[in-house]
C-alpha positions in Angstrom: -171.1 -86.5 -316.4 -171.7 -87.8 -312.8 -175.1 -89.4 -313.7 -174.0 -91.0 -316.9 -173.9 -94.3 -315.2 -177.7 -94.2 -315.0 -178.3 -94.4 -318.7 -175.1 -96.4 -319.6 -175.6 -98.8 -316.7 -179.3 -99.4 -317.5 -178.6 -99.9 -321.1 -175.9 -102.5 -320.3 -177.9 -104.3 -317.5 -181.1 -104.5 -319.4 -179.3 -105.7 -322.6 -177.7 -108.5 -320.4 -181.1 -109.5 -319.0 -182.4 -109.8 -322.6 -179.4 -111.9 -323.7 -179.0 -114.1 -320.6 -182.1 -115.7 -318.8 -179.7 -116.2 -315.9 -179.2 -112.5 -315.3 -175.5 -112.8 -315.6 -173.8 -109.6 -316.9 -172.9 -110.4 -320.6 -169.5 -108.9 -321.4 -168.5 -108.0 -317.8 -164.9 -108.8 -318.5 -164.8 -107.2 -321.9 -162.3 -104.4 -322.2 -164.2 -102.4 -324.9 -166.9 -101.4 -322.4 -166.4 -98.1 -320.5 -165.8 -98.6 -316.8 -168.8 -96.5 -315.9 -171.0 -98.7 -318.1 -170.1 -101.9 -316.2 -170.0 -100.2 -312.8 -173.5 -99.0 -313.2 -174.8 -102.4 -314.4 -173.2 -104.1 -311.4 -174.7 -101.5 -309.2 -178.2 -102.0 -310.6 -177.8 -105.8 -310.4 -176.9 -105.4 -306.6 -179.8 -103.1 -306.1 -182.2 -105.6 -307.7 -180.9 -108.2 -305.1 -181.5 -105.8 -302.4 -185.2 -104.8 -303.2 -186.4 -107.8 -305.2 -187.6 -108.1 -308.7 -191.1 -106.6 -308.2 -189.7 -103.4 -306.6 -186.9 -103.1 -309.1 -188.9 -103.5 -312.3 -191.8 -101.4 -310.9 -189.1 -98.7 -310.1 -187.8 -98.8 -313.6 -191.4 -98.5 -315.1 -192.0 -95.5 -312.7 -188.5 -93.9 -313.6 -189.0 -94.2 -317.3 -192.6 -92.9 -317.2 -191.7 -89.9 -315.0 -188.5 -89.0 -316.9 -189.7 -89.8 -320.6 -188.0 -87.5 -323.0 -186.4 -85.5 -320.2 -182.9 -85.5 -318.8 -182.6 -87.7 -315.5 -180.2 -87.3 -312.6 -179.3 -89.8 -309.9 -181.9 -88.2 -307.5 -184.6 -88.8 -310.0 -183.6 -92.4 -310.1 -183.4 -92.8 -306.4 -186.7 -91.2 -306.0 -188.5 -93.6 -308.5 -186.8 -96.7 -307.0 -187.5 -95.7 -303.4 -191.2 -95.1 -304.3 -191.4 -98.6 -305.8 -189.6 -100.2 -302.8 -191.6 -98.2 -300.2 -188.5 -97.1 -298.4 -185.5 -94.6 -299.0 -183.0 -96.3 -301.2 -180.3 -93.7 -301.3 -177.9 -95.3 -298.9 -178.5 -98.7 -300.6 -177.7 -97.4 -304.0 -174.7 -95.6 -302.9 -173.4 -98.8 -301.3 -174.2 -100.8 -304.3 -172.4 -98.4 -306.6 -169.4 -98.2 -304.3 -169.1 -102.0 -304.1 -169.5 -102.4 -307.9 -166.1 -100.8 -308.5 
């Protein structure tokens, strides 16, 4: 599905943060990871750089709280992150995702 990158990308990115204090993406060059997985993780890393740690992690808290035990779409993610950042991030997220190819 189109929004698979949200869950797969979040899983990969957050796992890399847990494993690497530097924030470098662990396994970014590995061939056993689906492309969407890495692309989503790279897009999230770019988004974090754009909006900063406080808004990024605040947005993740908001997103998981709002979508707990329910399916989530890209629009839900953008809405949560935008609320945390205090501005519309739709364009920023599109650019981050496009550049993460």
